[in-house]
C-alpha positions as CSV (number, residue, x, y, z in Angstrom):
1,M,-41.3,29.3,12.7
2,V,-43.2,30.0,15.5
3,F,-43.1,27.5,18.5
4,D,-46.7,27.5,20.7
5,T,-45.2,27.4,24.5
6,L,-49.2,26.6,25.5
7,A,-50.2,23.9,23.7
8,T,-46.7,22.0,24.4
9,A,-47.7,22.5,28.3
10,R,-50.7,21.2,27.7
11,A,-49.6,17.7,25.6
12,L,-46.9,17.8,29.0
13,K,-49.7,17.8,31.3
14,E,-51.5,15.4,29.3
15,A,-48.7,13.2,29.4
16,G,-48.4,13.2,33.2
17,L,-46.8,15.8,33.8
18,E,-47.3,18.8,36.8
19,E,-48.0,22.4,35.4
20,R,-44.8,23.8,36.8
21,Q,-42.7,21.0,34.9
22,A,-44.6,20.8,31.5
23,E,-44.5,24.7,31.6
24,A,-40.3,25.0,32.9
25,I,-39.8,22.3,29.4
26,A,-41.9,24.0,26.9
27,E,-40.3,27.7,27.9
28,A,-37.1,26.2,27.8
29,I,-37.5,24.9,24.6
30,R,-38.8,27.8,22.8
31,E,-35.8,29.7,24.4
32,G,-33.5,27.8,22.6
33,Q,-35.4,27.0,19.2
34,G,-34.2,31.5,19.3
35,D,-30.7,30.5,18.0
36,L,-31.9,28.3,15.5
37,A,-31.8,29.2,12.0
38,T,-34.7,29.3,9.6
39,K,-34.8,28.3,6.0
40,T,-34.9,31.9,4.7
41,D,-31.7,32.8,6.9
42,I,-30.1,29.5,5.3
43,E,-31.0,30.8,2.0
44,A,-29.4,34.0,3.2
45,L,-26.0,32.9,4.1
46,K,-26.0,30.9,1.1
47,S,-26.2,33.7,-1.0
48,D,-23.9,36.0,1.2
49,I,-21.4,32.6,0.7
50,E,-22.0,32.7,-3.2
51,K,-21.1,36.1,-3.4
52,L,-18.2,36.3,-1.0
53,R,-17.1,33.2,-3.3
54,F,-18.0,36.1,-6.5
55,E,-15.3,38.7,-4.7
56,S,-12.3,36.2,-3.3
57,K,-12.6,34.4,-6.9
58,A,-12.5,37.8,-8.8
59,D,-9.9,39.4,-6.2
60,L,-7.6,36.6,-6.7
61,E,-7.6,37.0,-10.4
62,K,-7.0,40.8,-10.0
63,T,-3.9,39.8,-7.3
64,K,-3.1,37.2,-10.6
65,V,-2.5,39.7,-13.0
66,E,-0.9,42.4,-10.8
67,L,1.8,39.6,-9.3
68,K,2.1,38.5,-13.7
69,A,2.7,42.5,-14.3
70,D,5.4,42.7,-11.4
71,I,6.9,39.6,-12.4
72,E,7.6,41.2,-16.0
73,K,8.5,44.1,-14.3
74,F,10.9,42.7,-12.4
75,R,12.0,40.5,-14.8
76,G,13.1,43.7,-17.0
77,E,14.8,45.5,-14.1
78,A,16.8,42.4,-13.2
79,K,17.7,42.3,-17.1
80,T,18.4,45.9,-17.4
81,D,20.5,45.6,-13.9
82,L,22.5,42.4,-15.5
83,E,23.2,44.7,-18.7
84,K,24.6,47.0,-17.0
85,F,26.8,45.4,-14.4
86,R,28.3,43.1,-17.4
87,G,28.7,46.7,-19.1
88,E,30.8,48.0,-16.3
89,A,32.6,44.6,-15.9
90,K,34.0,44.0,-19.3
91,T,35.2,48.2,-19.1
92,D,37.0,47.3,-15.5
93,L,38.0,44.1,-16.9
94,E,39.4,46.1,-20.0
95,R,40.9,49.2,-18.0
96,A,42.8,46.2,-15.9
97,V,44.1,44.7,-18.6
98,N,45.3,47.9,-20.3
99,R,47.3,48.4,-16.8
100,M,48.8,45.3,-17.2
101,L,49.5,45.5,-20.4
102,L,51.1,49.5,-19.5
103,A,53.2,47.5,-16.4
104,Q,54.3,44.7,-18.7
105,I,55.4,47.4,-21.3
106,A,57.0,49.8,-18.6
107,V,58.8,46.4,-17.5
108,A,60.4,44.9,-20.8
109,G,61.5,49.0,-21.2
110,V,63.4,49.2,-17.9
111,L,64.7,45.6,-18.6
112,L,65.9,46.6,-22.3
113,A,67.2,50.0,-20.1
114,A,69.3,47.4,-17.7
115,I,70.7,45.5,-20.3
116,K,71.6,48.0,-22.7
117,L,74.0,49.4,-19.1
118,L,75.5,45.6,-18.9
119,P,79.1,45.5,-20.1
């Protein structure tokens, strides 16, 4: 919107202001309007906001899909690691039990030998 400083200054003079005051007020109003948004500016801004909203929604959906894939990958890796750990723990436990059994057999053998040596 174009602001007519001359017409405004004339109207202010007719209202009783001195010419210098009327011109200064008209100029101040014109300068203040330089920062005002027009309807076109507002429509462009609305369009930009809608575009950003659409892009943000698309980015969010993409991130959501990627996050789900990452979670599934992590679950699979965790399951594999857990199964591996269980297998290793089972093997370690079996070895420990076998060692204990061998130790008990050895102790029993020593005890039997000692008993045979008794009078």
